[in-house]
Each structure stands twice: as C-alpha cells, then as structure tokens.
N, C-alpha and C positions, 0 to 999 in steps of 0.2 A: 369359826376355828379350822376346819381342814380346809378349806377355801382359802385362807388366810394362808395356811403354808403351801400351799400350789402358789399366789401369788406371789409371794417371798423370796421360792428356792425354786421356780419353771425351770429357769437355767441348766440347775443341778439334776433338777429330775428330767428334765430333755436329753442331758447326756450321759443319764445310767443309763437311762431305758430305750432308745431309738436305735440303738445295734443290737441289742436281742435276739439270738434265733427263738423266733416262735412258729417255723415252720412246720412242727409233730402236730401242734395245734392249728394250726390253719388248715393243716391238711385233713384231720377229722370234720372239719367246721366245712369246709367248701364242696367233699365228697356228697352231701347233698343239696348244692345250688348247681344249679343248671347254666350256660355261660350266659355272662352279661346279664347276670340277676340281680337286683338290684337290695345293697349290703346296706345296713345303717350301725356305724361305730359309736356307739354310747357310752360314752364317756373316753372321750379320744385317747386323751393325757397329750402326748408327742406328736401323736398321728400316725406312729409305726406300721401301726395294720392295719389303717383307713388306706396307708400311701398303698402295703403290701399289695392290697385287695384292687384296687386302681391297676395295678399292673398285672393282675391277673383277668382286667379284663371285665369286671364288675363295677356295677354301678354303684359308686360310694355317696353316702351322707354321713357326717360327722358332727357331734355336739362336744362341748365342755364345758365345765363351771368356772372355770377359774379363764377371766380374760389375757391374762398373761400365758399359759398355756395354749389358748385359741388362735392367739398370732405365733407362736411357734410352729403350732401345728399347720394352721393358714399354707407358712412361709416355705415348712417342709415337705407339705403336699401338693402344695398349689392349689388344693381345692375350698370352697368357700365353709369352710368351718363353722359352726353358729356357735355363738353364745349362750347357752342354755340350761337349764337343770332336768334331771330326771322329771320331778313337779312339773315341769313344763311341758312335758312328753303330748303330744294329744291327736297323734295320726290312727289312721281306722286300715287295717288290711294293707298298708301301702308297701311291706319290705317284703322279701324273700330269705333276708335271713337277718338276724339282729346280733350282733357282737359286742357282751359285756364283758372285756377281760379288764379285772384286777378294777372296774369303778363302780360297781354294786355294792361292794363291801365298807364303802364310806357314807349308804345311806344307813339314817340310824334304825335299828330292829322295827322297830313300831311303823316307820312310814316304808319298812319293803311291799307290806302285802300290796296297796295301793300303787308303788312305784311297780312293779311285779306286774299288774292289771294292765297299766297302762301299757307295758312293753309289749304284754302278750296281743291288747289290744290293735297293736300297730304292726304285727309279724300275720302276713297274709297265710290263709289258709294253706295248708301246705309245708309253710316254710321254718326254717331249725333255727334257732338261738342257742350262741354259745354265753355261759354265766361262768366264773369262776369267783372265789371267796380264799381269804386265808383260812385253813383248817382249824376248826376249834368250836368254839360254843360262845354263845355271849358279845358281849360289847367294851370297848377297853380304847383305852387313848395314849397313844404314843406319838414324843415327839409332834405332840402340835396336831397331830389326826384323831380320825375317830375310825376306830374299826368296828365294824359288826362283821365276827368271824362263824362259822358257819361249816358244821358236819355235815353226813349225812340225811340222816333220822330229821334236821333242822331244815335243809335244804326241799325234801319230798316232803315236807309240812305246809312247807310256803308254796309248792307247786301245787300240792292236792287242791289249793281253793280257785285254780285257773281253771276256767272252762276251757275244755278243749286243748290243753298243751298236756305234752305225758316226759317222757322221761324216753330219751334212745340211751344215753351212755352216762356214766357217775363214776368217775374217777379220781386218783389223786395224782400228783406229779410234786417232782421237787423244783424250784425255783429255779429259773431259766438263767437268773443274773448269780456269775461265777460267785461273786461275794456272800450271798446269801443260801443259809440253809435252811427253808423256810418247805414246809408242804401245803400244797393248795388244792382246795376239789372243785374238781371243772365238772362240766354236768353240759349235752347236748342236749336238748330237747326238741320236740316236734308239736307244731300243731295240728289237729285232726283236720283233712282236707273237710268241704262242705259235705 
C-alpha cells in the first residue's frame, strides 16, 4: 500500500520535499560525526539529506524501498542509491551515523522492534542515530500510506529494548514544509562504546 503510493507519486513527493530546509536537524546530528564519517540515509526518499551529507564531506550510502524514488534519488545525488527495505538491512557496525528522517514511520508497529534492532546493529560503537516520527500514538492510513505515529513514551519503550543504545536528545518540531502544520517527534540516539 505505502510502496504503491510512492511508486505512483514519486515525482510529486520528490518535488514537495527535495528543497525543504533541514539544516537545523542536520546540525543536531552532524555535531556527533567526525569529518569523513560514514553515514547511512535509511529510507532516503528524494535523496535530499544524502546529498546534503555528501556535500558536507561525509561518505554516504542510501537506500529506499521504492524503485521510482531510488531512480530520482540516484539522479539527484549521483550516489548508487540501493533498492531495499528496512527488513533487508544486515550491516554489522559499519556506520558512524544513521539517518532515518520520516522513514521508519512507514514500518508497521509490530515490525518496528526488529527493524530498530537491525539498524542498531549497523551502527558502530560510539555512533549517532537520528529518527523522526509524526507525533502521536498508534497506526493509521492516510491517502494510501500507512503511518506508525510515536510519542515520547512509545519511542522510549522501543529504544529500551535495544542493547547499548541510549537517548542523547528527544524533542518535537513543527513540519519544515511551509504548507504543513504537523508535529514531529525527533530523537538523537547514541550507541555505547565497547
């Protein structure tokens, strides 16, 4: 259902998100990264964030589940964006930073603990991990897309299950798109050093 939405609306989604100013969120994430760090943009959509991190000098890998979005993101970023889902993630301690901006919210709630574990496994000790969800509780469908909303308690419960991951910061923001008036839950998490 959600995948079909992005397949059918890839260009519209790309056009509506590619120029959104995310610099304040980038700063919160990148202050934990060393120059040249390896970053994964997980569920990269338009490739906007992957391109920004690339231009900051990071080594970036990106993936998305929609082949139409992957094609647009490859063209926009010049990166070999991979076609894969969160379920396909099998890296082990390879990334200094993982960026999940408005992407994990499409994972059904029942699958989130396993997906979060896979991403935690992909993060190097000492690494930083950004996630964002639409603020709320429960699951819903809007215009052919599934959303798993999250509040502080829900996200804290999810993260407590992950060995070696803790919160550095948990905060809310208004949607960065001028036409939207939605509240987002953001989190910066760190993986303990061995």
